[in-house]
C-alpha positions in Angstrom: 13.3 18.8 -40.0 9.6 19.0 -41.4 7.8 21.7 -42.1 6.0 24.1 -39.4 2.7 26.0 -40.3 1.4 26.7 -37.1 1.6 30.1 -35.8 3.1 31.6 -32.4 0.9 30.6 -29.2 2.2 31.6 -26.2 0.0 31.8 -22.9 0.4 34.6 -20.0 3.5 34.0 -17.9 3.0 33.1 -14.3 5.2 34.2 -11.7 5.9 32.0 -8.6 8.6 30.9 -6.2 10.7 27.7 -6.9 9.1 24.3 -5.8 10.2 21.7 -3.8 9.7 19.0 -6.6 10.0 19.3 -10.4 6.7 17.2 -11.0 4.6 18.4 -7.8 5.8 22.3 -8.5 4.7 22.0 -12.0 1.5 20.5 -11.5 1.1 22.9 -8.9 1.7 25.8 -11.3 -0.5 24.3 -14.0 -3.4 24.2 -11.5 -2.7 27.8 -10.6 -3.0 28.7 -14.3 -6.4 27.3 -14.4 -7.6 29.5 -11.1 -6.7 26.4 -8.8 -5.0 27.2 -5.6 -3.7 24.2 -3.7 -0.5 23.2 -2.1 2.6 20.6 -3.0 2.0 18.6 0.0 -1.8 18.0 -1.0 -0.8 17.1 -4.5 2.0 14.8 -3.0 -0.6 12.7 -1.5 -3.5 13.2 -4.0 -0.8 11.5 -6.3 0.3 9.0 -3.8 3.9 10.3 -3.9 4.7 7.9 -0.8 4.4 4.8 -3.2 7.8 3.3 -3.6 9.0 -0.1 -4.8 12.4 -1.4 -5.3 13.5 -4.3 -7.6 17.3 -4.6 -6.8 18.2 -1.5 -8.9 19.8 1.6 -7.3 19.5 4.0 -9.7 15.7 3.6 -10.5 14.6 3.7 -6.9 12.3 6.3 -6.4 11.5 7.0 -9.9 7.7 6.6 -10.9 6.2 7.5 -14.5 4.6 10.8 -14.7 1.4 8.7 -15.7 1.4 6.7 -12.6 1.2 9.8 -10.4 -1.3 11.8 -12.7 -3.5 8.5 -12.5 -3.5 8.7 -8.6 -4.3 12.1 -8.8 -7.2 12.0 -11.5 -8.9 8.9 -9.5 -8.9 11.2 -6.2 -10.0 14.3 -7.7 -12.3 13.2 -10.5 -10.6 15.6 -13.2 -9.8 14.0 -16.5 -5.9 14.1 -18.0 -4.8 13.4 -21.4 -1.5 11.4 -21.1 0.9 10.5 -23.9 3.8 8.2 -23.2 6.7 8.7 -26.2 9.8 6.9 -27.0 12.5 9.1 -27.7 14.0 5.8 -29.4 11.4 5.8 -32.1 13.0 7.1 -35.2 9.5 7.3 -37.1 7.6 9.3 -34.4 5.4 12.0 -35.9 6.8 15.4 -34.3 3.9 17.2 -36.0 1.4 15.3 -34.4 2.9 15.9 -31.1 3.1 19.6 -31.8 -0.6 19.6 -33.0 -1.5 18.1 -29.9 0.1 20.7 -28.1 -1.0 23.6 -29.9 -4.4 22.4 -29.5 -4.1 22.4 -25.7 -2.8 25.9 -25.5 -5.4 26.9 -27.8 -7.9 25.9 -25.4 -5.7 27.8 -22.6 -3.9 24.6 -21.0 -0.5 24.4 -20.3 1.1 21.1 -20.7 3.3 19.1 -18.3 6.5 17.7 -20.3 8.6 14.8 -18.6 11.9 15.0 -20.5 15.7 14.3 -20.3 17.4 17.4 -18.7 20.2 17.4 -21.2 17.6 18.8 -24.0 17.1 21.8 -22.3 19.4 24.8 -23.0 18.7 27.7 -20.8 20.7 27.0 -18.0 24.3 25.5 -18.1 23.6 23.0 -15.3 21.5 21.1 -17.6 24.5 20.9 -20.4 27.2 20.4 -17.8 26.1 17.4 -15.8 24.7 14.0 -16.5 21.0 14.0 -17.8 18.3 12.9 -15.7 14.8 12.9 -15.9 12.6 16.1 -15.4 9.3 17.8 -15.4 8.6 21.3 -16.7 5.6 23.2 -18.1 5.2 24.2 -21.4 3.1 27.5 -22.0 3.9 28.2 -25.5 5.1 27.4 -28.9 6.9 29.5 -31.8 7.1 27.2 -34.7 8.7 29.9 -37.2 11.7 30.4 -34.5 11.6 26.8 -33.2 11.2 27.8 -29.6 9.6 26.6 -26.8 7.9 28.7 -23.9 8.7 26.5 -20.6 8.3 27.2 -17.0 10.9 25.6 -14.7 10.0 25.4 -11.2 12.9 23.3 -9.8 15.8 24.5 -11.3 18.5 22.9 -8.9 22.1 24.6 -9.1 25.0 22.6 -8.4 25.3 24.2 -5.3 21.9 23.0 -4.2 20.0 26.6 -4.6 16.9 26.1 -6.4 15.7 28.6 -9.0 12.8 28.9 -11.2 12.8 30.0 -14.9 10.1 31.3 -17.5 11.1 31.6 -21.0 12.3 30.3 -24.1 14.1 26.8 -25.2 15.2 25.3 -28.4 12.3 23.6 -29.5 13.8 21.1 -31.8 16.2 20.0 -28.8 13.2 19.7 -26.3 11.4 17.4 -28.8 14.4 15.0 -28.6 14.1 14.3 -24.9 10.3 14.0 -24.5 9.3 10.8 -22.7 5.8 11.8 -21.4 3.5 14.8 -21.8 0.3 15.4 -20.0 -2.6 18.4 -19.7 -6.0 18.6 -18.3 -8.9 17.2 -20.2 -11.6 18.7 -17.9 -11.8 21.8 -15.6 -11.1 21.2 -12.1 -13.1 23.1 -9.3 -11.5 26.1 -8.2 -10.5 24.7 -4.8 -9.9 21.1 -4.1 -11.7 19.4 -1.4 -10.2 19.1 2.0 -12.0 16.2 2.7 -10.5 14.5 -0.8 -7.1 15.4 0.4 -7.6 14.1 4.0 -8.9 10.6 2.6 -6.3 10.4 0.3 -3.4 10.8 2.5 -5.1 8.2 5.1 -5.5 5.8 2.4 -1.9 6.5 1.0 -0.3 6.3 4.5 -1.8 3.1 5.2 -0.2 1.7 1.9 2.5 2.9 2.4 3.1 1.4 6.0 1.9 -2.0 4.5 3.8 -1.9 1.5 6.4 0.9 1.0 8.1 1.0 4.2 9.6 -2.5 3.5 10.8 -1.3 0.0 13.2 1.3 1.9 14.0 -1.5 4.6 15.4 -3.8 1.9 17.2 -0.9 -0.1 19.3 -0.2 3.0 20.0 -3.6 3.5 21.2 -4.0 0.1 24.1 -1.8 1.1 26.1 -4.6 2.0 26.8 -4.8 -2.0 28.8 -1.9 -1.6 31.3 -4.1 0.1 32.1 -6.3 -3.2 32.3 -3.3 -5.6 35.3 -1.3 -7.1 36.3 1.9 -5.7 34.5 3.8 -8.9 31.4 1.5 -8.5 31.2 2.3 -4.8 31.4 6.2 -5.1 29.0 6.1 -8.2 26.3 3.8 -6.2 26.7 5.9 -3.0 26.2 9.1 -5.3 23.5 7.7 -7.0 21.7 6.7 -4.0 22.2 10.0 -2.1 20.5 11.6 -5.0 17.7 9.3 -5.2 16.7 9.3 -1.4 17.6 13.0 -1.3 15.7 14.3 -4.4 13.2 11.4 -5.5 12.1 9.9 -2.6 12.9 9.8 1.3 13.6 13.6 1.6 10.6 14.5 0.0 8.2 12.2 2.0 9.6 13.8 5.1 9.3 17.5 3.6 5.8 17.2 2.5 4.8 15.2 5.5 5.9 18.0 7.8 4.2 20.5 5.3 1.0 18.6 5.4 1.0 18.8 9.3 1.7 22.2 9.4 -1.3 23.1 6.8 -3.7 21.1 8.8 -2.7 21.5 12.1 -5.6 23.6 13.2 -8.2 21.0 11.9 -6.4 18.3 13.6 -6.6 19.8 17.2 -4.3 19.8 19.9 -6.3 16.8 21.2 -4.5 14.5 18.6 -1.1 15.7 19.3 -0.5 17.7 15.9 1.7 20.0 17.0 4.2 17.5 18.8 3.7 15.2 15.9 4.9 17.9 13.5 8.0 18.8 15.4 8.7 15.4 15.8 8.6 14.8 12.0 11.0 17.9 11.6 13.4 16.6 13.8 13.6 13.4 12.0 13.7 15.2 8.7 17.0 16.9 10.0 18.5 13.6 11.3 18.0 12.1 7.7 19.3 15.0 6.0 22.5 14.6 8.2 22.6 11.0 7.7 22.2 10.7 3.9 25.2 13.0 3.8 26.9 10.7 5.4 26.1 8.3 2.9 27.6 10.7 0.3 30.9 11.1 2.4 31.1 7.3 2.8 31.2 7.0 -1.3 33.6 10.0 -1.5 36.1 8.3 0.6 35.2 4.6 -0.2 34.8 4.3 3.5 34.1 0.5 3.2 34.6 0.0 7.1 31.5 2.4 7.6 29.1 0.6 5.7 27.9 -1.9 8.1 27.2 0.6 10.9 25.5 2.8 8.5 23.0 0.2 7.5 22.0 -0.5 11.1 21.6 3.2 11.8 19.5 3.8 8.7 17.1 0.7 9.8 16.9 2.2 13.2 15.9 5.5 11.4 13.5 3.9 9.2 11.7 2.0 12.5 11.4 5.5 13.5 9.8 6.9 10.5 7.5 4.2 10.8 6.3 5.2 14.1 5.9 8.5 13.0 3.7 7.9 10.4 1.5 5.3 12.2 1.0 8.1 14.8 0.0 10.3 11.7 -2.1 7.9 10.2 -4.2 7.5 13.3 -4.6 11.4 13.5 -5.4 11.6 9.7 -8.1 8.9 10.3 -9.8 10.7 13.1 -10.4 13.8 11.3 -11.4 12.1 7.9 -14.7 10.5 10.0 
């Protein structure tokens, strides 16, 4: 362990309700600390959270580097972000330089987004008792002498499905072992993000989704026929992985944030554009997808190969409904951005 000479630095705690996704909730909290109030749904569209690619790997579906999301957010808001990618496998990486950078940010009143492997967090047993996954938290303090980091976890997902938030200490050495990316603001954003910026980003990224990412979902669901050739354990694991990726990393958040966005701007969109009915239709489809994805989990648990073909066909029908709703939403958003 290298010698640490930096003193204790802790920014004031911020208290907030648990969020809906670890990255967007952490970015939301980071901005709140800077006096900027926004909404997770706004951040989702400003970061182009809809964008998805699929290259045949079930396990990576829905996963995007934090650098990509922050690059989109910075381009849409003109706020500079310093981002650093770290390879945890590098034996000669200089942790002291990382800590010095964090210390400088904290000295300037900036908290830091950390993307890390969840097994390196020791403040809740869910991270020690389950397979490690990528997770985003907020760093708001360091105590080198005590080997402690002060962190906020705004999406602590328990095994029961209940989401908690956490503010407090975690082991610094262990945390450093799991870091893959970190970022903080390099410039101060406006106290309130422009509604026009958000609407324009939503319109632009909806168009991109309909032209590109929607087909990635279609190919993914067609690829479920690969399950039919798998051994039982691989079948179970693949269904469990896809259930998690679609529920936590991609599809369900698309529906959740889209519904939230419609609710947030329903007054601006006005009744003449059918905003209320569109929000209701998105809500209904979100509940249908929630039940549908649970069926995938059950198919995997019971190794029901005979249900896979019908499940694929039903998925494609629901995807077509999703595309229709997002086309309606894009037309509505396009009208109010003019």
